[in-house]
C-alpha positions, 0 to 999 in steps of 0.5 A: 182382687182375683186379677190373675185367676180371672185372667186365666179362667177367662182365657180357659173359657174364651175358646168354648163360649159362643160355640154352637157345638162342643165336645167332651174334649173341649170340656176336658181342655177347658176344665184342665185349664181352670184346674191349673188356674185354681191350683196357682191361685193357692186353692186347697187341692181337695176343693179343686178336685171336688170342683173339677169332678162336679163340673165335668159330671154336670157339663158332660151331660146331655143338658150341655152337649145337646143345648142350643148354646152349649158354650154359655151353658158350660159357663153357667155351670162353672159360675154356679160351681164357683159360687157354691164353693164360695158359700151359700148366698150372703150370710148376714150377722144373726143379732138380737133385736134392738131391745137386747144386747148382742155380742160379737167376738172378734178373733184372729192372730196379730197382724190380721187386721182385727182391730181395724175390722172391729171399727169397720164393722161398728161403722157398718152396724151404725149405718144399719141403725144399731148402736155399737160399743167397741170393747178393748179386750186386747191387753197383749198387743202394745197400743191396741187400746189406743188404736181402737179408741182412735178409730172409734173417735174417727167413726164416732163410736164409743170405745170401752177401755181400762188403762192398765187392765190385765184381765180381759174378763173384767173389761168385758163385764164392766163394758157390758154394765156400761152398755146397759146404762147407755142404751147400747145394743151391740158389743164388738169385743176386740180380743187379744191375738198372738203371732201364732196360735198358742194355749194361753190365747185359746184359754183367754178366748175360751173364757171370754166366749163362756162369759159373753155367750156371743151371737157371733164369733168372727175370725179375722184373717188376712186373705193374702196368706192363702191356705194359711188363713184357711188352716188358721180358721180350721183350728179356731173353729175346732178350739173356740167355734166360729160363726163366720170369717172376715177376710182382710186385704181382700183388694190386694189379693189377686189369687183368691185361694182363701175365699175359694177354700174357706167354706168347703174346708171349714164349713164356715161362711165368709161374711165380710171382706176388707177392701181398703184402709178407710173405715168404709172399705168394708163389704158383705161377701156375696158368693154369686157376685164374686163368682161373676167377678172371677169369670170376668162378668163384673158385678154391676149390682155391687157397683150400683149399691156403692154408688147409691151410698154416695150419690143422692137420687135427686142430684142424679136426676138433676145431673141427667137434666143438665146433660140433656140440656148441655148445662153441665159445668165444671162445678158439676164435674168437680162434684162427680170427681169427689163422689168417685173418691168417696166410692173407694179405690178405682181398681175395685170399681173397675173390677165390678164392670163386666170385661174390665177386670185386669184390663185397666189398672189404677196406674193406667187411670192415673190417680195423681191425674185425678188429684190434679183435675181436682186441684185445677177446678178448685183453683177456678172462680165460681164464674169460671167453673160456670162458664169455661168458655171465658178461661182465656190465656191469662186465666189459664196461667193464673189457674195453673199457678194456683193448682201447681200444674202447668198451663198445658195441663189446664188446657188439657183438662178443658179439652177433656171437659168438652169431649166429655160434655159431647159424649154425655149428650149422646149417651143421655139421648141414647139412653132413651133409645135402646136400639141406638145404644145397642148399635153404638156398642156393637159398632165398637165405639166402646172398645 
C-alpha cells in the first residue's frame, strides 16, 4: 500500500533529513515535491492545499530553522500533518454492552466489498468476545444472501436470511427477534447496494436506519477508486448519515488518495481497512501508523500485534532457547513458515518494516519458493527434520520426488537452513549485547 506515494515522499525528504542547517528554500522545495506526490496519489486538491499551507507555516518558524536537528524536526512536522489529515487516532466502534443488542448498518455500492467486509467485521468482533449475527438484507444482488451464508459458515457465525424475501425491514425485524432469543449482542446488517446511488436505494436504507436505530453506520468503499470513494462517502453522509468508513482493497492501493482525503472532506473517520481476501485480513485504521508507513518509517507496532495473534508466547521463548543452544531444527523452520503464512501477505509485512516499503516486492521474495520449501520439509521424515545432517544423496532424491521439486532445490534449502542457523545464533547472542547489535547494523551487515 502507498508504494508510489511512499517512494516519492521519501525522496523529497531524503535531501533535507540529517542536515545541521536548513533554509526556507529547502523547505519550499521539499514541500513542493510532497505536494506533487500527493496530487499524483489522487488526494483531494483542497486537502493538499491545507496540508501545504499548514506544513510551511509550522516549518518556517524558529522552532525548526534554529533547532539542533532541523531536518528531523521538519520530518516530524510532515508526519504529524499527515496523521492529522488521516484522522484523530483510532476510532473504534461505539457499541452497547453485552447485555444489550448493538446494531451495525453496512452501507455501500455494489462491488465495494460490503458483504465480505460484513463477515470480516463479524470475525473481528467474535475475537473481541462479542456474539454477532449477520443479517442478509441485500435482497437486490443475485446470490448476495448465499454469499453471506457461505462466509458466515466459514467463520462459524450465524447468518439470518429469508429465502425469497422482498422486504428488508421484515428480515431485520425477524432477525432482531431471533437475536433476542439466542443471546446475540451484535447485529451486522448487510444492506442492498446499487451500481450507483439512486433514490430507491436511499429510501430503503433510510427506512432501515429509522427502524434499527443503528449504533454504527459504516460505509464500505473501494480505496482504489480514489476521489470517487470520497464523493460517495460525502453523498451517503448527507443522505443517510455515517459514523465511519471501511476501505477495502487497501493492500492493493498504491496511491492512498481516498485514505488521505476522507477525514478532511467528510469529517468521518476511517475505522477499518481490508488488506486481503481472507476473513482475517481486516485491520483497525491507525492514522499515526499509516503516516509512518507513508514516510517509509514502517509500522513495527502493527507487525508485532499481527505476530502475537499467530505466535504463542511460550513457543517464542522455546524457539529463542533453541536458537541459543543450536537445537533449531527443520521441524521448527516448518512451524515458522506456517506462522508467516497465517500473518497475511508478505508485502503487507514488508511495508511495516522501517525502510523496506517499496524496496522489496513479493515477487522478489517469491511466494512460490516458500511453498516449495514447505513441500520439501513436509516430504522429509521426522527423523530427517530433527537431524538434517543425515540427509544424503539417496534421501535428497526421495525428498525431491515426494515434494515435486529437484535435488538441487533440496540441496539449496539445506544450505539456506545452515546459513539461517548461523545467523540466528549470532542474532540471539547480540540481542543480549546492544552495543554489539548497533555495531553489527552500522557495519552494513543488514544492508
